[in-house]
C-alpha positions in Angstrom: -45.6 24.0 3.8 -41.9 22.6 4.8 -39.5 22.3 2.7 -37.9 19.0 2.2 -34.8 18.6 4.1 -31.7 17.7 2.2 -28.3 16.1 3.2 -25.7 18.8 2.7 -23.2 18.3 0.2 -19.7 17.6 0.9 -17.0 15.4 -0.7 -17.5 12.3 0.7 -14.6 10.6 2.7 -11.8 8.9 1.0 -10.5 7.2 4.5 -12.0 3.7 3.3 -10.3 3.4 0.2 -6.7 4.1 1.4 -7.4 1.9 4.8 -8.3 -1.1 2.7 -5.4 -0.8 0.1 -3.0 -0.2 3.1 -4.9 -3.5 5.0 -4.5 -6.0 1.6 -0.8 -4.7 1.0 0.0 -5.0 5.0 -1.8 -9.0 4.7 0.2 -9.3 1.8 3.8 -8.1 3.6 3.1 -9.8 6.7 3.1 -13.6 4.7 6.3 -12.8 3.1 7.9 -11.8 6.4 6.3 -14.9 8.0 7.5 -17.5 5.2 11.1 -15.8 5.5 11.2 -16.5 9.0 10.7 -13.5 11.0 8.3 -13.9 14.6 8.5 -15.9 17.5 6.0 -18.6 18.3 3.2 -17.5 16.2 0.7 -20.2 15.6 -0.8 -20.6 12.7 -3.7 -18.4 13.1 -2.0 -15.1 13.1 0.7 -16.1 10.7 -0.3 -17.7 7.9 -4.6 -18.2 7.9 -5.5 -14.3 9.0 -3.4 -13.0 6.5 -4.0 -15.2 4.1 -7.4 -15.1 4.3 -7.4 -11.0 4.7 -5.7 -10.7 1.6 -8.4 -12.0 -1.0 -11.5 -10.4 0.8 -9.3 -7.0 1.0 -8.9 -6.7 -2.7 -12.4 -8.5 -3.2 -13.3 -5.1 -1.3 -11.4 -2.8 -2.8 -12.4 -4.2 -6.7 -16.2 -3.6 -5.2 -14.9 0.0 -4.3 -13.2 0.3 -7.6 -16.6 -0.8 -9.5 -18.9 1.6 -7.2 -15.9 4.7 -7.4 -19.2 7.0 -8.5 -21.5 6.3 -6.1 -18.3 6.6 -3.5 -17.1 9.9 -4.8 -20.9 10.7 -5.1 -20.7 11.8 -9.2 -22.5 10.7 -12.0 -21.6 7.6 -13.8 -19.1 8.3 -16.7 -17.7 11.2 -14.8 -14.1 11.4 -15.4 -13.3 11.8 -11.8 -14.3 8.0 -11.4 -11.2 7.2 -14.0 -9.2 9.9 -12.8 -8.5 8.9 -9.5 -8.3 5.3 -9.7 -5.9 6.1 -12.3 -3.6 7.7 -10.4 -3.5 5.0 -8.0 -2.1 2.5 -10.7 -0.1 5.0 -11.7 1.9 5.1 -8.5 1.9 1.3 -8.6 3.5 1.0 -11.4 6.0 4.3 -11.2 7.1 2.0 -8.1 7.3 -0.6 -10.0 9.0 0.9 -12.1 11.8 2.4 -9.4 12.3 -0.6 -7.6 13.2 -2.1 -11.1 15.9 0.8 -11.9 17.3 -0.1 -7.6 17.4 -3.2 -8.8 19.5 -3.1 -12.0 21.9 -0.2 -11.3 21.9 0.1 -7.0 22.0 -3.3 -6.0 22.9 -2.7 -2.6 20.2 0.0 -1.7 17.8 -2.8 -3.4 18.8 -5.4 -1.3 17.9 -4.0 1.8 14.5 -2.6 1.2 12.2 -3.7 3.8 15.0 -4.7 6.1 14.6 -1.5 8.7 17.0 1.0 9.2 20.5 -0.7 9.7 22.5 0.5 12.9 24.7 3.5 12.3 27.9 1.8 13.1 26.9 -1.1 11.1 27.3 0.4 8.1 30.3 2.3 7.6 29.5 5.6 5.4 30.9 5.6 1.8 31.5 9.4 2.7 34.3 9.0 4.9 36.1 6.3 3.0 38.7 8.7 2.8 39.5 10.0 6.0 42.8 8.9 7.2 42.5 9.5 11.2 
């Protein structure tokens, strides 16, 4: 008698969770970037409609994944991993927001250039060289 074929046990791929979270954040960033004057002559679809529709859809998919974490991880319902993994994500978000608050209060010059790209090395004087005389 033939033995039934069982799929190999392995840890499921977590790339869809990261990709969806990143896509939602990128959509929000695109909306903000265009709102603050970025871009050129883009039309309404790439500037507003596509990122605007992607945000709620992406967040909905992210919520569905969070509610079905046991299936995603291949764990039993009620397993601690179904709480730990989303908890780590939430903890990272809270830590990032707290760090942004610290920078905003204590290092305003650093906070104000977040998201503006890397400045040209000759456009921003290096404070460590302020006392050097030529």
